[in-house]
C-alpha positions as CSV (number, residue, x, y, z in Angstrom):
1,M,19.3,-3.9,-27.8
2,T,23.1,-4.0,-27.9
3,V,25.4,-1.3,-26.6
4,A,26.4,-0.3,-30.2
5,D,22.7,-0.2,-31.3
6,A,21.4,1.9,-28.4
7,P,19.4,5.0,-29.6
8,T,21.4,8.2,-29.6
9,S,20.4,11.8,-29.3
10,P,20.3,13.9,-32.6
11,G,23.7,15.5,-33.3
12,K,25.6,13.2,-30.9
13,P,28.0,10.6,-32.3
14,A,27.1,6.9,-31.7
15,Y,28.8,5.3,-28.6
16,L,31.5,2.9,-29.9
17,A,31.3,-0.3,-27.9
18,R,34.6,-2.2,-27.5
19,G,35.4,-5.7,-26.3
20,G,35.3,-6.0,-22.5
21,E,32.9,-3.1,-22.2
22,Q,32.5,-2.0,-18.6
23,E,30.0,0.8,-18.8
24,L,26.5,-0.6,-18.3
25,V,23.6,0.6,-20.4
26,A,21.0,2.6,-18.4
27,P,18.5,2.2,-16.9
28,C,20.2,-0.1,-14.5
29,A,18.1,-2.4,-12.3
30,L,19.4,-2.9,-8.7
31,D,17.3,-5.9,-7.5
32,G,17.5,-7.1,-3.9
33,S,19.2,-4.0,-2.6
34,Q,19.9,-3.7,1.2
35,F,20.6,-0.1,2.4
36,Y,22.0,0.4,5.9
37,V,21.6,4.2,6.4
38,F,23.4,6.2,9.1
39,L,22.8,9.9,9.5
40,L,25.9,11.8,10.7
41,K,26.1,15.4,11.9
42,A,28.5,17.4,9.7
43,Q,28.8,21.2,9.2
44,Q,26.5,22.9,6.8
45,A,28.9,25.6,5.9
46,K,31.5,23.0,4.8
47,L,28.9,21.2,2.8
48,Q,27.9,24.4,1.1
49,S,31.5,25.2,0.2
50,L,31.8,21.7,-1.4
51,I,28.6,22.2,-3.4
52,D,29.7,25.7,-4.5
53,R,33.1,24.4,-5.6
54,L,31.8,21.4,-7.6
55,F,28.5,22.8,-9.0
56,N,27.5,26.4,-8.5
57,Q,30.8,28.1,-9.4
58,P,31.9,26.0,-12.4
59,S,28.4,26.4,-13.9
60,G,28.6,30.2,-13.5
61,G,25.2,30.1,-11.7
62,A,23.5,28.0,-14.2
63,V,22.6,25.7,-11.4
64,R,21.7,26.9,-7.8
65,Y,22.2,24.1,-5.3
66,E,22.1,24.6,-1.6
67,A,23.4,22.2,1.1
68,F,20.1,21.1,2.7
69,W,21.2,20.7,6.3
70,D,24.1,19.9,8.6
71,H,23.9,16.1,8.2
72,V,25.2,13.6,5.6
73,A,23.8,10.1,4.9
74,L,26.3,7.2,5.0
75,M,24.9,4.2,3.2
76,F,26.3,0.7,3.3
77,T,24.6,-1.0,0.4
78,H,24.6,-4.6,-1.0
79,V,22.9,-5.3,-4.4
80,D,22.0,-8.9,-5.1
81,R,21.6,-8.4,-8.8
82,L,22.8,-5.4,-10.9
83,S,21.7,-5.6,-14.5
84,S,21.7,-3.2,-17.5
85,A,19.2,-2.5,-20.2
86,D,21.3,-4.7,-22.4
87,P,20.8,-8.3,-21.4
88,A,24.0,-9.3,-23.2
89,Q,26.0,-7.5,-20.5
90,G,24.8,-10.0,-17.9
91,W,24.4,-9.2,-14.2
92,A,26.5,-9.0,-11.1
93,A,26.3,-8.7,-7.3
94,Y,28.2,-5.9,-5.7
95,G,28.7,-3.7,-2.7
96,D,28.5,0.1,-2.6
97,I,29.4,2.3,0.3
98,A,28.5,6.0,-0.2
99,M,28.4,9.2,1.7
100,W,25.5,11.3,0.4
101,V,25.1,15.1,0.8
102,P,21.4,16.2,0.8
103,V,21.0,19.1,-1.6
104,L,18.1,21.6,-2.5
105,D,17.8,22.6,-6.2
106,H,16.4,26.2,-6.2
107,G,16.4,26.4,-10.0
108,A,14.2,23.4,-10.8
109,G,10.9,25.4,-10.7
110,G,7.8,24.8,-8.7
111,L,6.7,26.1,-5.3
112,L,9.2,24.1,-3.3
113,P,12.9,23.5,-4.1
114,V,13.6,19.9,-5.3
115,F,15.4,17.6,-2.9
116,K,18.4,15.8,-4.5
117,M,21.5,13.9,-3.3
118,Y,25.2,14.1,-4.2
119,P,27.6,11.2,-3.3
120,V,30.8,13.0,-2.1
121,Y,32.5,9.6,-1.5
122,M,31.5,6.3,-3.1
123,I,33.5,3.1,-2.7
124,V,32.6,-0.1,-4.6
125,D,34.0,-3.6,-5.1
126,N,33.1,-4.1,-8.8
127,G,35.0,-2.6,-11.7
128,S,31.9,-2.5,-14.0
129,T,29.9,-0.4,-11.5
130,M,32.9,1.8,-10.9
131,A,33.3,2.6,-14.6
132,T,29.5,3.1,-15.1
133,G,29.2,5.3,-12.1
134,R,32.2,7.6,-13.0
135,E,31.7,7.7,-16.8
136,V,27.9,7.7,-17.2
137,Y,26.6,9.2,-14.0
138,G,29.5,11.4,-12.8
139,F,29.8,9.7,-9.4
140,P,33.2,9.8,-7.7
141,K,33.4,6.0,-7.5
142,E,36.6,4.2,-6.5
143,M,37.5,0.6,-5.7
144,G,37.9,-0.5,-2.1
145,W,37.3,-3.1,0.5
146,F,34.6,-3.2,3.2
147,V,32.9,-5.2,5.9
148,E,29.2,-5.1,5.2
149,P,26.3,-6.0,7.5
150,Q,24.4,-9.2,6.7
151,T,21.1,-8.7,8.5
152,P,19.7,-5.9,10.6
153,E,19.2,-8.3,13.5
154,F,22.9,-9.3,13.6
155,L,24.6,-6.0,12.8
156,G,28.3,-6.2,13.4
157,D,31.0,-3.7,12.4
158,C,30.7,-1.9,9.1
159,A,34.0,-0.7,7.8
160,V,35.6,0.7,4.6
161,D,39.2,0.5,3.4
162,V,40.6,2.5,0.5
163,L,43.8,3.1,-1.4
164,G,45.3,6.1,0.4
165,Y,47.6,7.3,3.2
166,A,47.2,9.0,6.5
167,R,47.9,12.7,6.9
168,T,50.7,11.9,9.3
169,S,52.4,9.6,6.9
170,T,56.1,10.4,6.2
171,T,56.4,8.2,3.1
172,Q,53.0,9.0,1.5
173,Q,52.9,5.5,0.0
174,I,49.4,4.6,-1.2
175,T,48.3,1.4,0.5
176,R,45.1,-0.3,1.8
177,T,44.0,2.0,4.6
178,R,41.0,2.2,6.9
179,L,38.7,5.2,6.0
180,W,35.8,4.8,8.4
181,T,34.0,2.4,10.7
182,I,30.5,2.1,12.1
183,Q,30.1,0.1,15.4
184,R,27.2,-0.6,17.7
185,T,27.9,0.7,21.1
186,G,25.5,-1.7,22.9
187,D,25.9,-5.4,23.6
188,G,23.9,-8.4,22.4
189,S,21.7,-8.5,19.3
190,A,20.6,-5.4,17.5
191,S,17.4,-3.7,18.5
192,T,15.1,-3.2,15.4
193,T,11.6,-2.0,14.8
194,P,10.1,-3.6,11.6
195,I,8.3,-1.4,9.1
196,S,5.6,-3.0,7.0
197,D,5.2,-0.7,4.0
198,L,6.6,2.3,2.2
199,E,4.1,4.8,3.6
200,S,5.1,3.8,7.2
201,L,8.7,4.3,6.3
202,V,8.1,7.8,4.9
203,S,6.1,8.6,8.1
204,E,9.0,7.4,10.4
205,L,11.5,9.4,8.3
206,E,9.4,12.5,8.6
207,K,9.3,12.1,12.4
208,A,13.0,11.7,12.5
209,M,13.5,14.8,10.3
210,K,11.4,16.9,12.6
211,E,13.5,15.9,15.6
212,L,16.8,16.5,13.9
213,F,15.9,19.7,12.0
214,S,15.6,23.0,13.7
215,S,13.0,23.9,11.1
216,A,9.8,22.0,10.5
217,E,9.8,23.2,6.9
218,A,12.9,21.1,6.2
219,G,11.3,17.8,7.2
220,L,8.2,18.8,5.2
221,I,10.3,19.4,2.0
222,I,11.8,15.9,2.2
223,A,8.5,14.2,3.0
224,L,6.7,15.9,0.2
225,N,9.4,15.1,-2.3
226,L,9.6,11.5,-1.3
227,I,5.8,11.0,-1.3
228,R,5.4,12.9,-4.6
229,D,8.1,10.9,-6.4
230,R,7.6,7.6,-4.7
231,F,11.1,7.5,-3.4
232,A,12.7,8.6,-6.7
233,I,15.5,10.8,-5.6
234,P,17.6,12.6,-8.2
235,A,21.3,11.7,-7.8
236,L,23.7,14.5,-8.8
237,G,26.9,13.9,-10.6
238,L,29.9,15.8,-12.0
239,K,31.2,14.3,-15.2
240,Q,34.7,15.4,-16.2
241,I,37.8,14.3,-18.1
242,R,41.3,15.7,-17.5
243,D,42.8,17.4,-20.5
244,I,45.7,15.4,-21.9
245,A,47.9,18.5,-22.7
246,D,47.1,20.4,-19.5
247,P,46.1,18.1,-16.6
248,S,45.0,21.2,-14.6
249,R,42.1,21.7,-17.0
250,A,39.1,19.6,-17.9
251,A,38.7,18.6,-21.6
252,F,35.0,17.9,-20.8
253,Q,32.9,18.9,-17.8
254,S,29.1,18.6,-17.1
255,I,26.7,18.5,-14.3
256,V,24.1,15.7,-14.6
257,E,21.4,13.9,-12.6
258,A,19.6,10.7,-12.8
259,P,16.7,9.3,-10.7
260,L,17.4,6.5,-8.2
261,A,13.9,5.2,-7.9
262,L,12.2,2.5,-5.7
263,K,10.7,-0.2,-7.8
264,K,9.5,-2.6,-5.1
265,F,9.4,-2.3,-1.4
266,R,10.4,-5.5,0.4
267,A,11.1,-4.6,4.0
268,A,12.5,-2.0,6.4
269,S,13.5,-1.5,10.0
270,L,14.5,1.3,12.3
271,L,17.8,0.4,13.9
272,G,17.2,1.3,17.5
273,E,20.7,0.7,18.8
274,R,23.2,3.4,19.4
275,F,26.0,3.5,16.8
276,S,29.4,5.2,16.7
277,F,31.1,6.5,13.5
278,D,34.9,6.6,13.5
279,L,36.6,8.7,10.8
280,A,40.3,8.4,9.9
281,D,42.4,11.4,8.9
282,L,43.6,10.5,5.4
283,A,45.4,13.1,3.3
284,T,44.1,11.3,0.2
285,H,40.4,11.4,1.4
286,P,39.9,14.7,3.2
287,V,36.4,13.8,4.4
288,A,36.5,16.1,7.5
289,V,37.7,19.1,5.5
290,E,35.0,18.7,2.9
291,T,32.1,17.8,5.1
292,G,32.9,19.0,8.6
293,L,32.6,15.6,10.1
294,A,34.9,15.1,13.1
295,I,38.1,13.1,13.0
296,G,37.7,10.1,15.4
297,P,34.5,8.8,16.9
298,Q,31.1,10.6,16.9
299,N,27.6,9.4,17.5
300,V,25.2,8.4,14.7
301,S,22.1,10.6,14.8
302,F,19.6,8.1,13.3
303,A,19.8,4.8,11.5
304,F,17.5,2.5,9.4
305,W,17.5,-0.4,7.1
306,L,15.7,-0.7,3.7
307,Y,15.4,-3.8,1.5
308,A,14.0,-3.0,-1.9
309,D,14.3,-3.3,-5.7
310,M,15.6,-0.1,-7.2
311,V,16.4,1.3,-10.6
312,L,18.9,3.9,-11.6
313,G,17.5,5.5,-14.7
314,T,18.7,7.5,-17.6
315,G,19.4,11.1,-16.7
316,T,19.6,14.7,-17.8
317,T,22.4,17.2,-18.3
318,N,21.8,20.3,-16.2
319,W,24.9,22.2,-17.4
320,Q,27.9,21.5,-19.8
321,S,31.0,23.4,-20.4
322,Q,31.5,25.0,-23.8
323,A,35.3,24.8,-24.0
């Protein structure tokens, strides 16, 4: 299958592939993916305002998403092999640092709301995955620089730089600027607790959720969704293109989702050390305003490492503007 020959939906024009094509053809395999996951306490009211502004209000109520709780998940991810459904596009290794907002979908049907995730910030080091993430999946991907951990046993600093400027800048020149840093607060080698299988990981996550949530129901919702879908979590996206005549308007806008599914469990560990998250105050990246995270250092609530093969599948459109 080539990009130009990929099947299309009835009534939609064929995608016109060009030389140097950057958008990968879904589903995309992410083999050998290492996820270092850090849960951070934010403010649920700020997260709800963000979800309302990006999803509920533009759709006129066609979607009903709720900020799940007062934490976000910061993931430092390295993928050994990213490949598309079109073998001719080849494969690449890349890094992906994302801050995910847990969301409940109350309009998906069923007895319980459906657990989903939205990446409010996503920084990558590969142009192809940036183009694919933005144009196909509606993720707010941007290029950046970062220090990634190598192994959970020797976990050093984890840091992200972006193109931006500090809120206190008098010149407002966009340069390479530190956005956030994760550091271990203990000395010596990292303390880890190996996890042998997926079921044990789900069990440990459920225990952590019960400790962090004020309601036992919240942890149960996550656990049931993860067990039911075998770690296939719908990832939400907002696809939009600025209008060329009026840049304050969108020529196209849609709310989409696609499943990020676990294909093969390889290993996992609980990261038992204490960690500190340090957030910079950038005017270009108003993380604190949008999430309620504190400027400066704050403690990480919970951390774990997952090594697995994943797949980011084809998705669905939940709402699309008619303009």
